[in-house]
C-alpha positions in Angstrom: -35.3 -48.5 -10.7 -34.5 -46.7 -7.3 -35.4 -42.9 -7.1 -32.9 -40.6 -7.1 -32.1 -38.1 -3.8 -32.3 -34.4 -3.3 -29.3 -33.0 -4.3 -29.8 -30.5 -1.5 -29.9 -33.8 0.9 -26.8 -35.4 -1.1 -25.2 -31.8 0.1 -27.0 -31.5 3.8 -28.1 -28.4 3.2 -31.0 -26.1 2.8 -33.1 -25.1 -0.4 -31.7 -21.4 1.0 -28.1 -22.2 0.9 -25.5 -19.4 -0.2 -22.8 -20.4 -2.8 -20.5 -20.6 -0.4 -22.5 -23.1 1.8 -22.9 -25.0 -1.5 -19.0 -24.8 -2.3 -18.3 -25.5 1.5 -20.3 -28.6 2.2 -19.1 -30.2 -0.8 -15.5 -29.8 -0.3 -16.3 -31.6 3.8 -18.0 -34.1 1.3 -15.5 -35.1 -1.3 -12.8 -35.4 0.8 -14.7 -37.5 3.0 -15.9 -40.2 0.6 -12.7 -39.3 -1.9 -12.2 -42.9 -3.5 -8.2 -42.3 -2.6 -9.4 -41.9 1.1 -11.6 -45.3 0.9 -10.0 -47.8 -1.1 -11.7 -50.8 -2.0 -14.9 -49.7 -1.1 -17.3 -49.4 -3.7 -20.2 -47.8 -1.6 -17.8 -45.0 -1.2 -16.7 -44.6 -5.2 -21.1 -43.8 -5.6 -21.5 -41.6 -3.1 -18.4 -39.4 -4.1 -20.1 -39.9 -7.9 -23.2 -38.5 -6.2 -21.9 -35.8 -4.3 -20.4 -34.5 -7.6 -23.5 -35.2 -9.4 -25.4 -32.9 -6.4 -22.8 -30.1 -6.9 -22.3 -29.7 -10.9 -26.3 -29.1 -10.6 -26.1 -26.8 -7.3 -23.5 -24.7 -8.3 -24.7 -23.7 -11.3 -27.1 -20.3 -10.5 -29.6 -22.0 -14.1 -28.9 -25.5 -13.5 -30.1 -25.0 -9.4 -33.2 -22.8 -10.6 -34.0 -25.3 -13.1 -34.0 -28.2 -10.5 -35.4 -25.4 -7.7 -38.8 -25.5 -10.2 -38.8 -28.8 -11.6 -36.6 -31.6 -9.6 -34.9 -33.9 -11.3 -37.9 -34.4 -14.6 -36.7 -31.3 -16.0 -38.1 -30.7 -19.4 -35.7 -31.0 -22.3 -32.7 -28.6 -22.7 -32.7 -27.8 -18.6 -30.4 -29.1 -16.7 -30.4 -32.8 -17.8 -29.6 -35.8 -16.3 -25.4 -35.7 -15.0 -25.4 -39.5 -13.6 -23.6 -40.6 -17.1 -20.9 -37.8 -17.3 -19.1 -35.4 -15.5 -17.7 -33.6 -18.3 -16.5 -30.6 -16.1 -15.7 -32.3 -13.1 -12.3 -32.7 -13.6 -12.2 -29.2 -13.2 -14.3 -28.4 -10.3 -11.5 -31.7 -8.8 -9.0 -28.9 -9.9 -10.2 -26.3 -8.2 -10.5 -27.7 -4.9 -7.9 -30.5 -4.4 -4.8 -29.0 -6.6 -5.3 -31.8 -9.5 -6.6 -32.0 -12.9 -6.2 -32.0 -16.8 -4.9 -28.1 -17.7 -1.0 -28.1 -18.3 0.9 -25.6 -15.9 1.5 -22.1 -17.7 5.4 -21.7 -18.3 7.1 -18.9 -16.4 6.4 -15.2 -18.4 8.0 -12.3 -18.3 8.6 -11.4 -14.3 8.9 -7.5 -13.8 11.1 -6.6 -11.5 11.0 -5.5 -7.5 9.4 -1.8 -7.1 11.8 0.1 -4.6 11.5 2.9 -1.5 13.9 5.2 -0.2 13.5 7.9 2.6 14.2 11.1 1.5 14.9 13.6 4.5 15.5 17.6 3.1 15.8 20.7 4.8 12.4 23.0 4.8 13.6 25.5 2.1 14.4 22.5 0.1 10.8 21.5 0.2 9.8 25.0 -0.6 12.3 25.8 -3.6 12.9 22.8 -5.0 16.1 21.4 -5.2 18.7 18.6 -6.8 18.9 15.7 -5.0 21.9 12.8 -5.3 20.9 9.4 -4.3 22.2 6.4 -3.8 20.3 3.3 -4.3 21.5 -0.3 -3.5 19.2 -2.4 -5.8 19.7 -6.0 -8.4 20.4 -5.2 -12.0 20.9 -7.9 -14.9 24.5 -9.5 -14.8 26.6 -7.3 -16.9 28.4 -10.4 -17.3 26.2 -13.0 -18.3 23.4 -10.5 -19.1 20.8 -12.3 -17.7 21.1 -15.6 -19.0 22.6 -17.1 -16.0 25.6 -19.2 -17.5 29.1 -18.3 -17.9 30.1 -16.3 -21.2 30.7 -19.0 -24.2 28.6 -22.0 -22.5 24.8 -22.1 -23.0 22.4 -23.1 -21.4 21.0 -27.1 -22.1 17.3 -28.7 -22.0 16.6 -29.9 -18.4 16.5 -33.1 -18.4 14.2 -33.5 -15.9 11.1 -31.5 -18.0 12.7 -32.5 -21.3 12.0 -28.6 -21.6 8.5 -28.3 -21.2 8.9 -26.5 -17.3 6.1 -28.8 -15.6 6.4 -32.1 -13.5 2.9 -34.2 -14.5 2.0 -37.1 -11.8 -1.0 -39.0 -13.1 -3.6 -39.9 -10.2 -6.6 -42.8 -11.0 -10.0 -42.5 -9.9 -13.1 -43.4 -10.6 -13.9 -40.7 -12.8 -10.4 -41.7 -15.0 -6.9 -40.7 -15.3 -5.9 -36.8 -13.8 -2.7 -35.7 -14.4 -1.3 -33.3 -11.4 0.9 -30.1 -13.2 3.8 -28.6 -11.1 6.5 -26.3 -12.0 9.7 -28.6 -12.7 11.5 -28.6 -9.4 15.0 -28.7 -11.1 14.7 -25.9 -13.7 12.0 -23.7 -11.7 10.0 -24.1 -14.9 12.4 -22.8 -16.7 12.8 -26.1 -19.5 16.5 -25.7 -18.9 19.5 -24.9 -16.7 22.6 -24.0 -16.6 25.7 -26.6 -16.5 28.3 -24.0 -16.2 27.0 -21.2 -13.8 28.5 -17.3 -14.6 31.4 -16.3 -12.2 30.1 -13.0 -11.4 26.2 -13.7 -10.6 26.9 -17.5 -9.6 24.2 -18.6 -12.0 21.2 -15.7 -10.3 21.3 -13.8 -13.4 21.1 -10.6 -11.5 23.8 -8.9 -9.4 23.3 -6.2 -6.7 25.0 -3.1 -7.7 24.9 0.8 -5.9 24.0 2.8 -8.6 24.2 6.5 -8.2 20.9 8.8 -9.4 19.6 12.5 -9.0 16.3 13.6 -8.4 14.6 16.9 -8.7 12.8 17.8 -6.0 9.8 20.3 -6.5 9.0 23.5 -5.5 6.0 23.0 -2.3 6.4 19.3 -2.2 4.5 18.2 1.3 5.7 16.1 3.8 4.9 12.3 3.2 5.2 13.0 -0.9 6.2 10.1 -2.9 8.3 11.1 -6.2 8.1 8.1 -8.8 10.8 7.2 -10.8 9.6 4.7 -13.6 12.1 2.1 -14.5 14.6 2.4 -11.8 13.6 -0.3 -9.2 14.9 -3.8 -9.5 15.8 -5.2 -13.0 13.0 -8.0 -14.1 13.7 -11.5 -15.0 13.2 -13.3 -18.1 12.8 -9.9 -20.4 10.5 -8.5 -17.9 10.2 -4.6 -17.1 12.2 -3.3 -14.3 10.5 -2.2 -11.2 9.9 1.3 -10.0 12.0 3.7 -7.4 9.9 5.6 -5.2 11.4 7.8 -3.1 9.1 9.0 0.0 9.9 13.0 1.4 10.5 13.7 4.6 11.0 17.4 5.8 13.2 19.1 9.1 11.3 21.8 11.0 12.4 25.0 11.0 12.9 26.8 13.5 11.0 29.9 12.9 8.2 28.8 10.9 5.1 26.3 10.3 3.6 24.9 7.1 -0.8 24.9 6.7 -1.4 24.0 2.9 0.5 26.7 0.6 0.9 28.8 3.8 3.6 29.4 6.4 3.1 30.6 10.0 5.3 32.6 12.0 4.6 33.5 16.0 6.4 36.9 16.3 6.8 38.4 19.9 6.4 42.2 20.2 6.9 44.5 23.3 3.4 46.0 25.4 4.5 49.2 23.8 4.7 48.1 20.4 0.6 46.5 20.3 -0.6 50.0 22.7 1.4 52.2 20.2 2.3 50.8 17.0 5.6 50.7 15.5 7.2 49.4 12.0 9.2 46.3 12.6 11.1 43.6 10.3 10.1 40.4 9.9 11.8 37.6 9.0 10.2 35.7 5.5 12.0 32.3 3.3 12.6 35.1 1.2 14.9 37.7 3.3 13.5 40.6 5.9 10.2 42.7 5.1 8.4 45.3 6.6 5.3 45.0 8.6 3.0 48.2 10.5 1.9 47.5 13.7 -1.3 49.5 14.2 -1.6 51.1 17.4 -4.0 48.9 19.9 -2.9 45.6 18.7 -4.6 43.1 20.5 -2.7 39.7 21.3 -2.5 37.3 19.2 -3.6 39.7 16.4 -3.0 38.0 12.6 -1.4 39.6 9.7 -1.3 38.4 6.2 1.7 39.0 3.5 0.9 38.1 0.6 3.4 35.9 -1.8 5.8 35.0 1.4 4.5 31.3 1.7 4.8 27.9 -0.4 5.2 28.0 -4.2 1.6 25.6 -5.0 3.4 22.2 -6.4 3.3 22.4 -10.7 1.6 25.1 -10.9 1.7 29.2 -10.5 1.1 31.1 -7.8 1.9 30.8 -3.9 0.7 31.4 -0.5 1.1 34.1 2.1 3.0 34.5 5.3 0.8 34.5 8.4 1.6 36.6 11.0 0.7 35.9 14.7 1.6 38.4 17.3 2.5 37.3 21.0 2.5 39.9 23.7 6.2 39.4 25.2 5.4 40.4 28.8 9.0 41.9 30.9 10.3 39.2 33.4 12.6 41.6 35.0 12.3 45.6 35.4 14.0 48.4 37.2 12.4 50.6 40.0 12.2 52.9 38.1 10.4 50.7 35.0 7.7 49.8 37.7 7.2 53.4 39.0 6.7 54.4 35.4 4.4 51.4 34.8 2.7 52.4 38.0 2.3 55.9 37.4 1.0 54.7 33.7 -1.4 52.5 35.6 -2.9 54.9 37.9 -3.4 57.1 35.1 -5.5 54.4 32.7 -7.5 54.0 35.8 -5.8 50.7 37.3 -3.5 50.9 40.0 -2.0 47.5 40.4 -2.0 46.5 44.4 -0.3 44.1 46.3 -1.1 40.3 45.7 -4.1 38.9 47.7 -4.2 36.0 50.1 -6.5 33.2 48.1 -8.7 33.9 50.9 -9.0 37.1 50.0 -9.2 36.6 46.2 -12.7 34.0 47.1 -14.2 37.1 49.8 -13.9 39.4 47.1 -15.7 37.0 44.5 -18.3 36.6 46.8 -18.8 40.1 47.4 
């Protein structure tokens, strides 16, 4: 009685081979020695059977563990002797080469596609919320045939090619017996029935494209790039499947004055040198109108002031952010001679008198003194 070959040698892998390595080796060898590719060569058929036996053992973690310990002399209850039968080999061949004994499932309900809509709104609408009207083109169930695809007064008939099963079967012979390759029927596309008189409205497609108007509520505090989901407002499903969803992506226009940082609003406010030095009470714009802000004497450049509850509402919660006002000292670019003289006099009283502009060489000399 000839000695059985080592399963690892049969597949051409080492004993430390991973599951993926074993699977790749089996795929390569099974294609090379498959009987259909080597008709009339009995030796190839035996080689193919040997490859399948090795893969059945090494692809199963428990059987592989027993084989690694005992080799072909496994005790009773081990991986057993697979030389005589291949109960699960048809499943292996179906996994790798697409044929086997499993029946293809008939098509069931198919959900409709999700839709995305980009909505651009104003800065104010994002802060305070708004009601917007959308026009959405989408596929809906045909109102004429109610999704049957057949002209009213007629009914679909059983598919003459698959006889209502929705499957096309092809029997293939091999050394292990007959294998049945199951695929979706090309005529009825798995429906099991065909439409002899298509609907004049949808032409048998069961759905038609309709532009639907709908309203959407923009919640106060929505931020740029957020999505609002409208459940069931996508495209209609097929064969009783649920409709998809509509996702509205919010894009917010920039504001000429305000910037947003979370739930706070930012405002750069120019004030004069005199207002910064002497202090003042000024009006500040907000999204709710104007409000008063006190500028204390000696305010420095880029000083920030916080005005409470004048920012963005918290999304789906109570409370608002703040308005943060950052002052910018505006330096006048055009002065009259009288104004220049007054500023020079002010500079003398403060111990600083502006000189005539120095040359670059003069500035360098002063820097090294």
